[in-house]
N, C-alpha and C positions, 0 to 999 in steps of 0.2 A: 505493498501499499502505500500511498504517497501524500504530500502533502494536495487539498483541492482549495484553490481560491480564485474568488469573483467579488464583483461590486455588488452589494446590497442596499436597499431603501432602508434607512432607520426609524423615521419617524411618520407617520400620515399627517401629523400636524406640520410638518416641514416638508412640502413637496419639493423635493430637488438634493434634498441632504441624503448623501451617500457615506458608506463607508468600505473598504475592502477588507472582506473577511477572509481568512486564511486558518483552515482546518487542519489538526493534528492527524497523524497516519491512524492514530486508534481511532478518531471520529470524536471523542470527547476528553476535555481538559478544563483545567481553570483558565477562568476567562482572563484575558490580558490587551487594555486598550492603550492602545499604540499612538503616539501623539507625535506629530509631523516637526520637523524643522520647517523654514519659513518657505523652503523650495517645493511644497507642496506634498500629496502621497505620491513621490515620484518612484523612479525604477527602483531607487535606493530603498525607500521605505518599504516598498512592496516587498521586496527581498528581505528584508529584516523581518517582515510579518512572515513570511516563510520559515527565515531561521527559527524564529521562535516556535512556529507553527509544528516544525521537525524536533523542537524540544520538549512537545508535548502541550501547547496551551494552544487555545482558542482564540485567537488574535484576530482584534477589530480595530483598523486606521483609519478613522474618521475624517473626512472632508474638511478639514476646519475652514478651509477659505471658501467653501461652497456657495456663498451668497455673493461672493465677488467674481471668481474663475472659477467654477466647478470643473471638479479633476485636473486643476492644472499640474503641469511636471515642467519642472525647470530645472536647469542647469547650474552652477555654483559659482561662475565668471560671467562678467559682460551684463549685457543687457538683461538675460535672465539673472542675476544679482540684483538689478536696480530693481526688476518687477517684484521680484520678492520682497525684499524693503520695502517697497510701496504697498504690497500686501499686507505684510506684518502692521505697517503703521495704520491701515484701516481697517483693523481688527477690533471691533468694539467688543470691551469686555462683558458690557452687558449683554449680548447676542451671544458670546463665545461661551461663560459659563453655563446658559441654559441650555446650549447644544451640547455641550460635551455632557451634561448632567441626563440627556434624551440618549445619546450616545453609549452610553454607560447601562442604562437602563436596561438599551436594544442588545447589549453582548450579553448581560446577566438572563434576559429572556430567550435567548438562544436554546435551543434544547440540547445541543451540544456542549454549554457550558457547566459546570460541575457544582455550580454554585457561587467560588468563593471569586474573587478578579483582582487584579491590582491595575495600576497605570504605569506606562514606562515611555518617559519624553526625551527629545533630543532637542537644546539647544530652546527655543521658542516653548517647542512641546513640553520641555523638563520643566518652565516658568509654569507652564500650563497643569502639567500632572502635579505641581505644589499647589495651585489654585485649588484643583480638584480635591485632594486631599483635603484640605482645607474645609470644602463643601461637606465632606462625609460620603460614606458610602463605598468605600474603596477598604480592602483588608491589606494593600501593601502600597508603595509607588517608588517609582526610581527615575532619578533625573540623570540624564548626562548634560553636562555643563549648560547647566540650564541658566539661560541669561536673564538678569532682571531678579532674581529670586532674593538678591540683597537688599533689594528696595522694597520687599514685599515681606519683611520677617514679621511686621504686624499680625500675620497669619498663624504664625508658629501657635501659639494657644491653644490654636480651635483645630491642629492636625492632634488625632490620637493614635492612626495608624503608622506600624512601623515606616519607617524610610530610610533609602539606601542612595547619596550622592556620588556621584563620581564628576572629576573635575580636572582640567589640563594646569600642569604646572606652568606650560608657555602659553598664558592665553591672554592677549591685550583687551579682550572684551570683557573678561572677568578676572580681575587681579586677586591675588593673593589675600590679600587684606579683606577682599568681600565675602571668599570663602571663609575667612575666620569668622566674618559675622556668621556666616550660614550654622558654622560648627556651633558658635555660642548659642544661638540662638536654641538650638537644638538642643542643648544640652538636658540632659534628665529625661530625655523621651528617647523612645527606642528606633535609635538612629544611627547610622554607619556615615561615613564619609571618608572619601579615597583622593587623593591627590596625587598624578601620575608625571612625576619627574620628567622633563623634556618634551611630553604628549605637547599637542597645539589643539587650538578648540577645532573640532570635529575630527576628531583622532578615531573615532569608532567608523567614520565614513569611509569604506574603499574606493569610493570614486571623487575622493576631494585629494587635492596636493597635499594636505595637514594629515593625512590617514597615519597612524601609529598602530601597525599590527601587534606589537609586544601588547602595551595598553590595552588594543581595542580585545585582543583575547583574555588579557588578566580581568578587564571590568566585564565581560561576557560572563566568565566563569562565576566570579565573585555575583552578578547577580541573578546567574541561576541558582546559585548554591542559596542566596535570598529570598529569591521566590517558590524555592523548592517546600516551603511549608505551607503552600497553599496547596499540594496537591494530599 
């Protein structure tokens, strides 16, 4: 058996809101809400969905930019990057929060989902995983180089689920003092935080020049170990 994947509708009250669903070979498993970078549910995010499906998760990657540019699929440099930044800036928190809650509800309602669920996000998606954890309803959350979390630390008291953070040691977008502020905010909470020395922002993405294979492999292993509590 192999992974099966398809785009699905997420909420009848939100016509056009879709997500990329990847099912594990066993056909059933814990839910994993996969939250994209600013480049859309692109080829890399779809591949990550399949990667975690192979690890045993029912993975759903909601199309965060469905209101502005449905199923946008962007690269990482030049005009694509500029468009991605514009899409991020146009994202309205008042809409994104309820959209993500609807996607989580759709994931939990899937017959293939065994009941427990987590969120996993990269960059912008890492920040969205943080805000979703504060909304409640998650059993765990993982963020990779979540940009802007350090500016939303007022949400920390509302977070009760276990969280895991992965940061690059050489990230001009997230300085180490910002990482430390996140660590301090999560003191006395069920949280793990890792910094990968020499790694750059986006180190998990093999399609980017900043890809760091060693850091990506180590972070993936730590993520699986952390999420294994969902099984």
